[in-house]
C-alpha positions in Angstrom: 101.4 -94.4 191.5 101.1 -98.9 191.3 103.3 -101.0 193.3 106.7 -100.2 194.0 109.2 -102.9 192.6 110.4 -105.6 194.4 114.4 -104.8 195.1 116.8 -106.3 194.1 118.6 -109.8 194.8 121.1 -111.2 192.5 121.7 -111.5 188.7 120.3 -114.5 186.6 123.3 -114.8 184.8 125.0 -115.5 188.4 122.0 -117.7 189.8 121.1 -119.5 186.7 119.8 -122.4 188.5 117.4 -120.2 190.6 116.1 -117.9 188.1 115.6 -121.7 186.1 113.3 -123.2 188.3 111.6 -120.5 189.9 110.2 -119.6 186.2 109.6 -122.9 185.2 107.7 -124.0 188.4 105.3 -120.3 187.8 104.9 -121.3 184.1 104.3 -125.1 185.6 101.0 -123.5 187.5 99.6 -120.6 185.1 101.1 -121.3 181.5 98.5 -121.4 179.3 97.1 -124.6 177.3 98.1 -123.9 173.6 98.2 -126.6 171.1 101.3 -126.1 169.6 102.4 -126.3 173.5 101.3 -130.3 173.3 103.2 -131.2 170.3 106.8 -131.8 169.7 106.0 -132.6 165.9 108.0 -129.5 164.5 105.6 -129.4 161.0 103.0 -128.6 163.6 105.6 -126.1 165.6 106.5 -124.3 162.3 103.2 -123.5 161.7 102.6 -121.9 164.4 105.5 -120.1 164.5 105.2 -118.9 161.1 101.9 -117.3 161.9 102.0 -116.2 165.0 105.3 -113.6 163.6 102.9 -111.1 162.4 99.7 -111.9 164.3 99.0 -112.9 167.8 98.0 -115.2 169.9 94.3 -114.5 170.4 93.5 -113.4 166.4 95.5 -117.3 165.4 93.3 -120.0 167.8 90.4 -116.8 168.7 89.1 -117.2 164.9 90.5 -120.8 164.2 93.2 -120.0 161.6 95.5 -122.8 163.3 93.1 -125.2 163.7 92.3 -124.8 159.6 95.0 -125.0 158.6 96.4 -127.9 159.9 92.7 -129.4 158.6 94.0 -129.1 155.2 97.0 -129.8 155.6 98.8 -132.4 158.2 101.2 -132.7 156.9 104.9 -131.6 154.6 103.3 -134.0 151.7 100.2 -132.1 152.1 101.6 -128.9 152.3 104.3 -129.6 149.5 101.2 -131.3 147.1 99.5 -127.4 147.4 98.5 -125.3 144.6 98.1 -121.4 144.8 95.2 -121.0 145.2 93.8 -123.7 147.8 97.3 -122.4 149.6 96.4 -119.1 149.9 92.4 -120.1 151.0 93.9 -121.3 153.9 95.9 -118.6 154.5 92.7 -115.9 154.1 92.7 -113.5 156.8 95.9 -113.7 158.3 98.2 -111.5 155.7 102.0 -111.0 154.8 101.0 -114.2 152.1 104.3 -114.5 151.3 104.5 -116.8 155.4 102.4 -119.1 153.2 104.2 -119.8 150.4 107.7 -119.8 152.2 106.0 -122.8 154.8 105.1 -124.9 150.8 109.2 -124.0 149.8 110.6 -125.0 153.3 107.7 -127.9 153.5 109.0 -129.4 149.5 112.8 -128.7 150.7 112.5 -130.7 153.8 111.3 -133.7 151.2 113.7 -133.6 148.9 117.3 -132.8 151.1 115.8 -134.5 153.9 113.7 -137.5 153.2 110.8 -135.9 154.6 112.3 -134.7 158.3 113.3 -132.0 159.8 117.4 -131.7 160.6 117.3 -130.8 164.4 120.3 -128.7 163.8 121.0 -124.6 163.9 122.4 -125.0 160.6 120.7 -127.2 158.5 117.1 -125.8 159.6 118.6 -122.0 159.3 119.2 -123.4 155.5 116.0 -123.9 154.4 113.7 -121.6 153.0 112.2 -118.6 155.2 114.1 -119.7 158.7 115.7 -117.0 160.3 117.8 -117.5 163.5 114.1 -116.9 165.9 111.9 -119.2 164.2 115.2 -121.8 164.1 116.1 -121.6 168.0 111.8 -122.6 168.5 112.4 -125.7 166.7 116.0 -126.6 168.3 114.3 -126.6 171.5 110.3 -127.2 171.3 110.3 -130.2 168.6 113.7 -131.5 169.3 114.2 -130.9 173.2 117.4 -128.4 172.7 119.3 -125.8 174.6 119.1 -122.7 172.4 118.9 -119.2 172.1 114.7 -118.4 171.8 114.0 -114.0 171.7 110.9 -113.1 170.5 109.6 -108.9 171.0 108.5 -110.3 174.6 112.2 -112.4 175.9 113.7 -109.1 174.5 111.5 -106.9 176.2 111.9 -109.0 179.4 116.2 -109.2 179.6 116.3 -105.7 178.4 115.1 -105.0 181.9 116.3 -108.4 183.7 119.3 -106.5 182.8 118.5 -103.5 183.0 119.9 -102.9 179.6 119.5 -99.7 177.7 121.0 -100.3 174.7 118.0 -99.6 171.3 116.2 -103.0 171.4 115.6 -103.6 167.6 119.6 -102.8 166.8 121.4 -105.9 165.3 124.3 -105.2 168.0 121.7 -105.2 171.4 120.0 -108.3 168.9 123.2 -111.0 169.3 122.9 -109.1 172.9 119.9 -110.8 173.7 120.6 -114.0 172.2 123.5 -115.1 173.7 121.5 -113.8 177.3 119.6 -116.2 176.4 121.5 -119.1 175.3 123.6 -118.6 178.8 119.6 -118.6 180.6 118.2 -121.2 178.6 117.7 -125.0 181.0 119.6 -127.6 179.2 117.5 -130.2 180.9 114.2 -128.3 180.2 114.4 -126.2 177.2 111.1 -125.8 175.7 109.8 -125.2 178.9 112.2 -122.1 180.1 111.2 -120.5 176.2 108.0 -120.8 177.2 107.7 -119.4 180.3 109.7 -116.6 179.1 107.5 -115.9 176.7 104.5 -116.1 178.9 106.2 -114.2 181.6 106.8 -111.0 178.5 103.1 -111.5 178.1 101.3 -111.7 180.7 103.9 -110.0 183.5 106.3 -107.8 182.0 104.2 -106.7 179.3 104.6 -103.5 177.5 104.5 -100.0 179.0 104.2 -100.6 183.1 104.5 -104.2 183.6 103.1 -106.2 187.2 106.6 -106.8 188.7 104.5 -107.4 192.0 103.2 -110.4 190.7 106.3 -111.5 189.0 107.9 -114.7 190.1 111.2 -114.1 189.5 111.8 -109.6 190.0 114.5 -110.5 192.5 116.7 -111.3 189.6 115.8 -108.6 187.8 118.3 -105.3 187.3 116.1 -102.4 186.6 114.8 -99.5 188.9 112.7 -97.9 186.6 111.0 -101.2 184.8 108.3 -98.4 182.3 111.1 -96.3 180.5 112.3 -99.9 178.9 113.2 -100.8 176.3 114.3 -98.5 173.9 113.5 -98.1 170.6 113.8 -96.7 167.3 112.4 -94.6 166.0 108.7 -95.8 164.6 108.4 -94.9 161.1 105.7 -92.2 159.7 102.3 -93.7 158.8 102.0 -93.1 155.6 98.1 -92.6 154.1 97.9 -93.8 150.1 94.1 -94.2 148.4 93.0 -97.2 146.3 90.2 -96.4 144.1 88.6 -100.0 142.9 85.4 -100.6 141.2 81.8 -102.5 141.8 80.0 -103.8 138.7 77.8 -107.2 137.3 77.0 -108.3 134.3 73.7 -109.6 132.7 74.5 -113.1 134.3 75.3 -111.0 137.7 78.3 -112.2 137.7 80.9 -109.7 139.5 84.3 -108.3 138.6 87.1 -109.0 139.9 91.1 -109.0 139.5 93.6 -111.9 140.0 96.7 -110.3 141.7 100.2 -110.5 140.0 102.3 -108.5 142.3 104.4 -109.6 144.5 102.9 -108.8 148.4 99.0 -110.7 147.0 100.6 -112.8 143.6 97.0 -115.7 143.8 94.8 -113.5 145.7 91.7 -111.9 143.8 90.4 -108.7 145.0 88.2 -106.3 143.3 89.7 -104.4 140.1 91.7 -101.5 140.8 91.5 -98.2 138.9 93.1 -94.8 138.7 91.3 -91.9 140.5 90.0 -90.2 137.6 88.1 -93.1 136.0 86.0 -92.6 138.8 85.9 -89.2 139.3 81.7 -89.6 137.2 80.9 -93.3 139.5 78.8 -93.0 142.3 80.9 -94.0 145.7 79.6 -97.1 147.6 81.6 -98.6 150.5 84.2 -96.5 152.1 87.0 -98.1 154.3 90.3 -98.6 156.0 92.9 -100.8 157.1 96.5 -101.1 157.9 99.6 -102.3 155.6 103.1 -102.9 157.3 103.8 -99.1 157.6 100.6 -96.9 155.5 96.7 -96.9 156.1 95.4 -97.6 152.9 91.7 -95.9 152.5 90.0 -97.9 149.8 86.8 -96.7 148.0 84.4 -98.6 145.7 82.7 -96.9 143.1 79.4 -98.5 140.8 80.5 -99.0 137.5 77.9 -99.9 134.9 79.8 -102.1 132.6 78.5 -105.0 129.4 80.7 -108.6 129.0 83.9 -106.6 127.9 83.5 -102.8 128.3 85.7 -101.7 130.8 87.8 -105.3 131.2 91.4 -105.1 132.1 93.8 -107.6 132.3 93.5 -110.3 134.5 90.4 -109.3 135.2 87.7 -112.4 135.1 83.7 -112.2 135.9 83.3 -114.4 138.8 80.1 -116.0 139.5 79.2 -115.1 143.2 79.0 -118.8 144.0 82.9 -118.9 143.7 83.6 -116.4 146.3 83.4 -119.0 149.0 86.7 -121.1 148.0 88.6 -118.4 146.5 91.5 -116.6 148.4 90.4 -112.9 148.6 92.6 -110.4 150.8 90.5 -109.8 153.8 89.8 -106.0 152.9 88.2 -107.2 149.6 86.2 -109.9 150.9 84.6 -107.8 153.6 83.5 -104.8 151.4 82.3 -107.7 148.6 80.1 -109.3 151.3 78.6 -106.5 152.4 77.8 -105.5 148.4 76.7 -108.2 147.9 73.8 -107.9 149.3 73.3 -104.3 148.5 73.5 -104.6 144.8 
């Protein structure tokens, strides 16, 4: 059994100024130094928020996605001009490629309807492509220094425990309630510091499972007596296992057969050509890997196919020189497979 949770003294909603000051002072002392916390540029902040929607901070920073994307597209004008191939290549490895296209649509709209300047009010921000309540709140606080109702998963967990709220955290009613609490608690003088502090608190102290209540800078404002029991969530959807069967083929010129995606999920990305399982039954399996996507767990199998220049090539397939691979946007599971198979075949 871990250390006892500090005793509740006073509600944060009653002692708002004390809560804000103690939380903000703690953050100024221990808060992590992320590049998007050093800027008030709405474009750079929007890029970070879009990347972090489905990807962990350690991945976005540790693998250089954020800095690499901004180097390629340093402003909304350069992003608005981006073609699909260069855009998806810059986003490669982050997955959920619709986010990259939405970023470009936002850049185009800001240029065409707002003269290249992001609007600073929630109504106008919400009218931009791909921007919902969370992203609008983040821009209002971090780019424009105004109070907002910013709630992400970390903040919602903090609020559930702070208010001893056992309602389902992912229900629309609870989401609305938490936004109201977040707006009420937000520091009107230092809204960016406050929201960064709330998120940092959820990431480092009020973490999932059993939180480190003994290290919490605002534990005396927390009503919850059993924090490990909160928040409550809807049951997770079952993970469905599916299979993908791909072929590996080279022509007499040693070009590799690839396929250009046309579906919604990976449109514009390249991959190894997929084939029905029956078409692969007489071929030798040379690679296997699994990867998750949304609620699916995909088993990817690759089979060695001996094809001529045209034999077995289907619409969307193309023979590609090995030298082009580095410049093409390729979905991460297929990039990994190709890199291994090149050395073997």
